[in-house]
C-alpha positions as CSV (number, residue, x, y, z in Angstrom):
1,X,-0.6,42.4,8.3
2,X,0.7,39.1,7.0
3,X,-0.9,35.9,8.3
4,X,1.2,34.1,11.0
5,X,1.7,30.6,9.6
6,X,1.6,27.5,11.8
7,X,4.8,26.2,10.3
8,X,7.5,26.9,7.7
9,X,9.7,24.1,6.3
10,X,12.8,26.0,5.2
11,X,15.7,25.3,2.9
12,X,14.8,21.9,1.6
13,X,14.7,20.4,-1.9
14,X,11.0,19.8,-2.6
15,X,9.7,16.9,-4.8
16,X,7.0,18.3,-7.0
17,X,5.0,16.1,-9.4
18,X,7.2,17.1,-12.4
19,X,10.5,18.4,-10.9
20,X,12.7,18.9,-7.8
21,X,13.0,22.5,-6.7
22,X,14.5,24.4,-3.8
23,X,11.4,25.9,-2.0
24,X,10.2,26.9,1.4
25,X,6.8,25.5,2.4
26,X,4.3,27.5,4.4
27,X,1.6,25.6,6.3
28,X,-1.5,26.8,8.0
29,X,-4.6,25.0,9.2
30,X,-3.1,21.7,8.2
31,X,-2.8,22.8,4.5
32,X,0.1,23.9,2.3
33,X,-0.7,27.6,1.8
34,X,2.6,28.9,0.3
35,X,5.4,27.5,-1.9
36,X,8.2,30.0,-2.6
37,X,11.9,30.2,-3.1
38,X,12.1,31.9,0.3
39,X,9.7,32.6,3.1
40,X,12.3,34.4,5.2
41,X,10.7,37.2,7.1
42,X,7.3,35.4,7.1
43,X,6.0,34.9,10.7
44,X,5.5,31.4,11.8
45,X,4.8,29.6,15.1
46,X,7.4,26.9,14.1
47,X,10.2,26.7,11.6
48,X,11.7,23.4,10.5
49,X,15.2,23.7,9.0
50,X,15.3,21.3,6.1
51,X,18.8,22.4,4.8
52,X,20.5,19.4,3.1
53,X,17.2,17.4,3.2
54,X,14.7,16.4,0.5
55,X,11.0,17.1,1.2
56,X,8.8,14.4,-0.3
57,X,5.0,14.2,-0.4
58,X,3.8,11.7,2.3
59,X,3.5,8.3,0.7
60,X,0.0,6.8,0.3
61,X,0.0,3.0,0.9
62,X,-3.3,1.6,-0.4
63,X,-2.6,-2.0,0.6
64,X,-2.2,-2.8,4.3
65,X,-3.8,-5.4,6.5
66,X,-4.3,-4.1,10.1
67,X,-6.8,-6.9,11.0
68,X,-9.1,-4.9,13.3
69,X,-11.6,-5.5,14.6
70,X,-11.0,-8.8,16.3
71,X,-7.5,-9.7,15.3
72,X,-5.4,-6.9,16.8
73,X,-3.1,-9.7,18.1
74,X,-2.0,-9.9,14.5
75,X,-1.6,-6.2,13.9
76,X,-3.7,-3.2,15.0
77,X,-4.3,0.4,13.8
78,X,-2.0,1.8,16.5
79,X,1.1,-0.4,15.8
80,X,0.6,-0.6,12.1
81,X,0.2,3.1,11.7
82,X,3.2,3.7,13.9
83,X,5.3,1.7,11.5
84,X,3.9,3.7,8.6
85,X,4.6,7.0,10.3
86,X,8.2,6.0,10.9
87,X,8.5,4.9,7.2
88,X,7.2,8.2,5.7
89,X,3.7,6.9,4.8
90,X,1.1,9.5,5.8
91,X,-2.1,7.9,4.5
92,X,-3.1,4.2,4.1
93,X,-6.1,2.2,3.0
94,X,-6.8,-0.9,5.1
95,X,-7.9,-4.1,3.4
96,X,-11.3,-5.7,4.3
97,X,-10.2,-9.2,5.1
98,X,-8.8,-10.9,8.2
99,X,-10.8,-8.7,10.6
100,X,-13.5,-10.5,12.7
101,X,-15.8,-9.8,11.0
102,X,-14.5,-8.9,7.6
103,X,-15.6,-5.6,6.1
104,X,-18.4,-6.8,3.8
105,X,-21.3,-4.7,4.8
106,X,-22.1,-1.2,6.3
107,X,-22.5,-2.5,9.8
108,X,-19.1,-4.1,9.7
109,X,-17.5,-1.0,8.2
110,X,-18.8,1.0,11.2
111,X,-17.1,-1.5,13.5
112,X,-13.8,-1.0,11.6
113,X,-14.2,2.8,11.7
114,X,-14.7,2.6,15.4
115,X,-11.6,0.5,15.9
116,X,-9.5,3.0,13.8
117,X,-10.9,6.2,15.4
118,X,-8.3,7.7,17.7
119,X,-5.9,4.9,17.3
120,X,-4.0,5.9,14.1
121,X,-0.9,8.1,13.9
122,X,-1.6,8.8,10.2
123,X,-4.6,9.4,8.0
124,X,-6.6,6.5,6.6
125,X,-9.4,5.1,4.5
126,X,-10.9,1.6,4.4
127,X,-11.6,-0.8,1.5
128,X,-14.9,-2.6,1.3
129,X,-15.0,-6.3,0.3
130,X,-16.7,-8.2,-2.5
131,X,-17.5,-11.8,-1.5
132,X,-20.1,-14.4,-2.5
133,X,-23.5,-13.3,-1.3
134,X,-22.9,-9.6,-0.5
135,X,-23.8,-7.9,-3.8
136,X,-26.7,-6.2,-2.1
137,X,-24.3,-4.8,0.5
138,X,-22.0,-3.0,-1.9
139,X,-24.1,0.2,-2.1
140,X,-24.2,0.5,1.7
141,X,-20.4,0.2,1.8
142,X,-20.1,2.9,-0.9
143,X,-22.5,5.2,1.0
144,X,-20.4,4.5,4.1
145,X,-17.3,6.1,2.4
146,X,-15.1,3.3,1.2
147,X,-13.0,4.4,-1.8
148,X,-12.9,1.0,-3.5
149,X,-13.6,-2.7,-3.1
150,X,-11.4,-5.8,-2.9
151,X,-12.0,-9.4,-4.2
152,X,-9.9,-12.5,-4.3
153,X,-9.8,-14.8,-7.3
154,X,-8.0,-17.5,-5.3
155,X,-8.8,-18.7,-1.8
156,X,-7.5,-16.1,0.7
157,X,-7.2,-18.6,3.6
158,X,-8.4,-18.2,7.2
159,X,-10.3,-20.3,9.7
160,X,-13.8,-20.0,11.2
161,X,-17.4,-19.5,9.9
162,X,-17.3,-15.8,9.0
163,X,-14.2,-15.4,6.8
164,X,-13.5,-13.5,3.7
165,X,-14.1,-15.9,0.8
166,X,-13.1,-16.2,-2.8
167,X,-15.3,-14.5,-5.4
168,X,-16.1,-17.0,-8.1
169,X,-17.0,-16.1,-11.7
170,X,-20.6,-15.5,-11.0
171,X,-19.8,-13.3,-8.0
172,X,-17.2,-11.3,-10.0
173,X,-19.6,-10.7,-12.9
174,X,-22.5,-9.6,-10.6
175,X,-20.1,-7.5,-8.4
176,X,-18.5,-5.8,-11.3
177,X,-21.9,-4.9,-12.8
178,X,-22.9,-3.3,-9.5
179,X,-19.6,-1.5,-9.0
180,X,-19.8,-0.1,-12.5
181,X,-23.2,1.2,-11.7
182,X,-22.0,2.7,-8.5
183,X,-18.8,4.1,-10.1
184,X,-16.2,2.3,-7.9
185,X,-13.0,0.5,-8.6
186,X,-12.5,-3.2,-7.8
187,X,-9.1,-4.3,-6.6
188,X,-8.2,-7.9,-7.4
189,X,-5.9,-10.6,-6.0
190,X,-5.3,-12.3,-9.4
191,X,-4.3,-15.9,-9.1
192,X,-6.2,-18.8,-10.8
193,X,-7.5,-20.9,-8.0
194,X,-7.9,-24.0,-10.2
195,X,-4.2,-23.9,-11.1
196,X,-2.7,-23.1,-7.7
197,X,-5.0,-25.6,-5.9
198,X,-4.1,-28.5,-8.2
199,X,-0.3,-27.8,-8.1
200,X,-0.3,-27.3,-4.3
201,X,-2.2,-30.6,-3.8
202,X,0.1,-32.5,-6.2
203,X,3.3,-31.2,-4.5
204,X,2.1,-32.0,-0.9
205,X,0.9,-35.4,-2.0
206,X,4.5,-36.2,-3.1
207,X,5.9,-34.8,0.2
208,X,7.3,-31.7,-1.5
209,X,6.6,-29.1,1.1
210,X,9.6,-26.8,1.1
211,X,10.1,-23.2,0.2
212,X,10.6,-23.6,-3.5
213,X,7.9,-26.2,-3.8
214,X,5.5,-23.6,-2.5
215,X,6.8,-20.9,-4.8
216,X,6.6,-23.1,-7.9
217,X,3.0,-24.2,-7.0
218,X,1.9,-20.6,-7.8
219,X,3.5,-20.0,-11.2
220,X,3.3,-16.9,-13.3
221,X,0.7,-18.7,-15.5
222,X,-1.7,-18.7,-12.6
223,X,-1.3,-14.9,-12.3
224,X,-1.7,-14.2,-16.0
225,X,-4.7,-16.5,-16.4
226,X,-6.5,-14.7,-13.6
227,X,-5.6,-11.3,-15.0
228,X,-6.9,-12.3,-18.4
229,X,-10.2,-13.5,-16.9
230,X,-10.7,-10.3,-14.9
231,X,-9.8,-8.0,-17.8
232,X,-12.5,-9.7,-19.9
233,X,-15.1,-9.3,-17.2
234,X,-14.0,-5.7,-16.6
235,X,-14.4,-4.9,-20.3
236,X,-17.8,-6.6,-20.5
237,X,-19.1,-4.8,-17.4
238,X,-17.3,-1.4,-17.6
239,X,-16.0,-1.9,-14.1
240,X,-12.8,-0.1,-13.2
241,X,-10.1,-2.5,-12.1
242,X,-7.0,-2.4,-10.0
243,X,-4.7,-5.4,-9.9
244,X,-2.8,-5.7,-6.5
245,X,0.7,-7.1,-5.9
246,X,1.4,-8.1,-9.5
247,X,4.7,-10.1,-9.5
248,X,5.5,-10.6,-13.2
249,X,6.2,-8.5,-16.3
250,X,3.9,-10.7,-18.4
251,X,0.9,-9.8,-16.2
252,X,2.0,-6.1,-16.3
253,X,2.0,-6.3,-20.1
254,X,-1.5,-7.7,-20.3
255,X,-2.8,-4.9,-18.1
256,X,-0.9,-2.3,-20.1
257,X,-2.3,-3.6,-23.3
258,X,-5.8,-3.4,-22.0
259,X,-5.2,0.2,-20.7
260,X,-3.8,1.2,-24.2
261,X,-7.2,0.0,-25.6
262,X,-9.0,2.4,-23.3
263,X,-9.9,0.0,-20.4
264,X,-10.0,1.7,-16.9
265,X,-7.3,-0.4,-15.2
266,X,-4.3,0.1,-13.0
267,X,-1.5,-2.2,-11.8
268,X,0.3,-2.3,-8.5
269,X,3.5,-4.1,-7.4
270,X,5.2,-4.4,-4.1
271,X,8.7,-3.8,-2.8
272,X,9.3,-7.5,-2.0
273,X,9.0,-8.4,-5.7
274,X,11.5,-5.7,-6.6
275,X,14.0,-6.5,-3.8
276,X,13.7,-10.2,-2.9
277,X,13.8,-13.3,-5.1
278,X,12.7,-16.9,-4.6
279,X,16.2,-17.7,-3.5
280,X,15.7,-15.5,-0.5
281,X,13.1,-18.0,0.7
282,X,15.9,-20.5,1.3
283,X,17.6,-18.4,4.0
284,X,14.9,-16.1,5.2
285,X,12.2,-18.8,5.3
286,X,8.5,-18.1,6.1
287,X,9.1,-14.4,6.9
288,X,9.4,-14.0,3.1
289,X,6.3,-16.1,2.2
290,X,3.7,-14.3,0.2
291,X,1.1,-14.9,-2.5
292,X,1.9,-14.5,-5.4
293,X,5.3,-15.8,-4.3
294,X,8.7,-14.3,-4.9
295,X,10.0,-14.8,-8.4
296,X,13.4,-15.5,-10.0
297,X,16.1,-12.9,-10.3
298,X,15.5,-12.9,-14.0
299,X,11.8,-12.1,-13.5
300,X,12.6,-9.4,-11.0
301,X,14.8,-7.7,-13.6
302,X,11.9,-7.8,-16.1
303,X,9.6,-6.3,-13.5
304,X,12.1,-3.4,-12.9
305,X,12.3,-2.9,-16.7
306,X,8.5,-2.6,-16.8
307,X,8.7,0.0,-14.0
308,X,11.5,2.0,-15.7
309,X,9.3,2.0,-18.9
310,X,6.4,3.5,-17.0
311,X,4.2,0.5,-17.1
312,X,3.6,0.2,-13.3
313,X,1.1,2.7,-11.7
314,X,1.5,2.1,-8.0
315,X,3.8,0.6,-5.4
316,X,2.2,-0.6,-2.1
317,X,3.5,-2.6,0.8
318,X,0.9,-5.4,1.1
319,X,1.8,-5.4,4.8
320,X,0.3,-8.7,6.0
321,X,1.4,-9.6,9.5
322,X,0.4,-12.5,11.8
323,X,1.6,-13.9,15.2
324,X,5.0,-15.6,15.0
325,X,3.5,-19.0,15.9
326,X,1.5,-19.0,12.6
327,X,4.8,-19.1,10.7
328,X,6.2,-22.1,12.7
329,X,5.6,-25.2,10.7
330,X,7.6,-27.9,8.8
331,X,5.2,-27.6,5.9
332,X,5.8,-24.3,4.1
333,X,2.4,-24.5,2.4
334,X,0.7,-24.4,5.9
335,X,2.6,-21.4,7.2
336,X,0.6,-18.1,7.1
337,X,1.7,-16.2,4.1
338,X,2.3,-12.5,4.3
339,X,5.2,-10.1,4.4
340,X,5.5,-7.4,7.0
341,X,7.1,-4.5,5.3
342,X,5.0,-1.3,5.9
343,X,7.8,0.6,7.5
344,X,10.4,0.0,4.8
345,X,8.5,0.7,1.6
346,X,9.7,4.3,1.0
347,X,13.3,3.6,2.0
348,X,13.4,0.4,-0.2
349,X,12.2,2.3,-3.2
350,X,14.6,5.1,-2.6
351,X,17.4,2.6,-2.3
352,X,16.6,0.3,-5.2
353,X,14.9,2.8,-7.5
354,X,16.7,6.1,-6.9
355,X,20.2,5.2,-5.6
356,X,20.7,2.0,-7.6
357,X,18.6,2.4,-10.8
358,X,18.5,6.1,-11.2
359,X,14.7,6.5,-11.3
360,X,13.8,10.2,-10.7
361,X,12.3,11.2,-7.4
362,X,9.2,12.7,-9.0
363,X,8.7,9.3,-10.9
364,X,9.1,7.3,-7.6
365,X,6.7,9.6,-5.7
366,X,4.2,9.3,-8.4
367,X,4.0,5.6,-7.8
368,X,4.2,5.9,-4.1
369,X,1.9,8.9,-3.5
370,X,0.3,10.7,-6.4
371,X,-1.2,7.8,-8.4
372,X,-2.5,5.8,-5.4
373,X,-4.3,8.9,-4.2
374,X,-5.7,9.5,-7.6
375,X,-6.9,5.9,-8.1
376,X,-8.9,5.9,-4.9
377,X,-10.3,9.4,-5.0
378,X,-8.0,10.9,-2.3
379,X,-6.0,13.3,-4.6
380,X,-8.1,16.3,-3.6
381,X,-6.1,16.2,-0.3
382,X,-3.3,13.6,-0.5
383,X,-0.4,12.5,-2.7
384,X,1.4,15.7,-3.9
385,X,3.0,18.9,-2.7
386,X,0.9,21.8,-3.9
387,X,-1.0,24.8,-2.5
388,X,-4.3,23.7,-1.0
389,X,-3.1,20.1,-0.3
390,X,-2.9,18.6,3.1
391,X,0.6,19.2,4.5
392,X,1.6,15.6,4.5
393,X,5.3,15.7,4.2
394,X,8.4,13.6,4.7
395,X,11.9,15.0,5.3
396,X,14.5,12.6,4.0
397,X,18.3,12.6,4.2
398,X,19.4,10.9,1.0
399,X,23.0,10.9,1.9
400,X,22.9,9.2,5.3
401,X,21.6,5.8,6.1
402,X,21.9,2.8,8.4
403,X,21.3,-0.9,8.5
404,X,17.8,-1.9,9.5
405,X,17.7,-3.6,12.9
406,X,14.8,-5.4,14.5
407,X,14.7,-2.8,17.3
408,X,14.0,-0.1,14.7
409,X,10.6,-1.6,13.7
410,X,7.4,-0.4,15.2
411,X,4.9,-3.0,13.9
412,X,3.5,-5.5,16.4
413,X,5.6,-8.5,15.7
414,X,8.7,-7.1,14.0
415,X,9.1,-10.0,11.5
416,X,10.5,-8.1,8.5
417,X,12.5,-9.8,5.9
418,X,14.4,-6.6,5.5
419,X,16.2,-6.8,8.9
420,X,19.9,-6.4,8.1
421,X,19.2,-4.5,4.9
422,X,21.6,-1.5,4.4
423,X,19.7,1.7,3.6
424,X,21.4,4.7,2.1
425,X,18.7,7.1,3.2
426,X,17.0,8.1,6.5
427,X,13.5,9.3,7.3
428,X,14.2,12.4,9.4
429,X,10.7,13.6,10.1
430,X,7.1,12.8,9.0
431,X,4.3,15.3,9.1
432,X,0.6,14.7,8.8
433,X,-1.5,17.9,8.1
434,X,1.5,19.9,9.3
435,X,1.9,18.1,12.6
436,X,4.9,15.9,13.3
437,X,3.9,12.3,13.9
438,X,7.4,10.9,13.8
439,X,10.9,12.3,14.0
440,X,14.3,10.6,14.0
441,X,15.3,12.4,17.2
442,X,12.0,12.2,19.2
443,X,10.4,9.0,17.8
444,X,6.6,8.8,17.7
445,X,4.4,11.7,18.6
446,X,2.5,11.3,21.9
447,X,-0.9,11.9,20.1
448,X,-2.5,9.7,17.5
449,X,-3.9,12.4,15.1
450,X,-4.9,10.2,12.1
451,X,-8.3,10.9,10.6
452,X,-10.6,9.2,8.1
453,X,-10.0,10.6,4.6
454,X,-13.2,11.2,2.6
455,X,-13.4,9.7,-0.9
456,X,-14.1,12.3,-3.7
457,X,-15.3,11.7,-7.2
458,X,-16.8,14.2,-9.7
459,X,-16.4,16.9,-7.1
460,X,-18.7,15.1,-4.7
461,X,-17.3,14.0,-1.3
462,X,-18.4,10.6,0.1
463,X,-18.1,9.5,3.7
């Protein structure tokens, strides 16, 4: 007697790693167990009619800041993961800074795990941090199950005694040696602190404290200088590197050249660099402030060209919220920098990449799901639609959209620069391990089912 499935998704166009195909998907025990042109006649407890819809692998956002423990007033696992669920993101990896305390040793990782447990709508993992003085703590974080580590080459900002600090050259060198020994990737915020600090001080001393003054104080040269330094250290130590939120084609080309020579390195960009320009700062203001800053329209075109040429590995949100009062200042330099866009990443990339620039859906989902899962050792369960994978799926109507309104947002402060943006697609339903966590008709599920995702390398599961 045939097994009764938990769920069948029927009649949709399924996005596979290399093609789009009309398939039914059979789900049992949270896993994809069948992919077939038709599962009609197969018994199932639930059938979802996906006729006219596209079924995408759930996106994997490896760059979010949910700020727990300690700063859930900025954003928390519950509200942040709710926004992701509504945006078709089924797995995320939370950054180690901004929490109180930051995730720089095993004890602090335990605190963050406790804060996340039972409070997330979608599945998750947690980055560990590399800061001055914590080299001896990296192995403990690795043993605790982090899939990778994060360091800043410029000052990340923040107040108080126990904050996430910049990793200087000595720290980076020692940290990369240790992470190479442990076999982990180091993610880097690549801006040259000497350059940005000098230009910021000069501008403010002259009373130039506006939007474009800030943007021009963090030039592309600061990004490329830091990328070059890090690539040299990575080559010398053998440490795998991942560059986060790269904003310029010039930096992408440096990374691509290193990769072509055999260096283990990947590059990430964010939707805001592909959708917004520095001119948007003039009418959107601090809601569009980030570091590196938004670039010119010409630079944005060059970044899109790099993506179309296959030079960009990953797209992630860098969702970095804060309370509204931290963005209220007459000095743009002093306002907290960070764009809240977690809920819009998938829709933005479908709009700008698929609808407007004719990127294929498999190519887009490679950058949004498959490659991020692969880079952080999550691809044994996440990132693609195949038998044996977690049934993390997103049903999307590519022919029906709406303008984003503030009331649509589910993150804590709803400060998105994309409010008023006209999307051509709609997230109809999001499933995590075969269970609906968000639907257009019903909204969020009542239960937060998100679980910790174990990191896997060489067939060995960690955490």
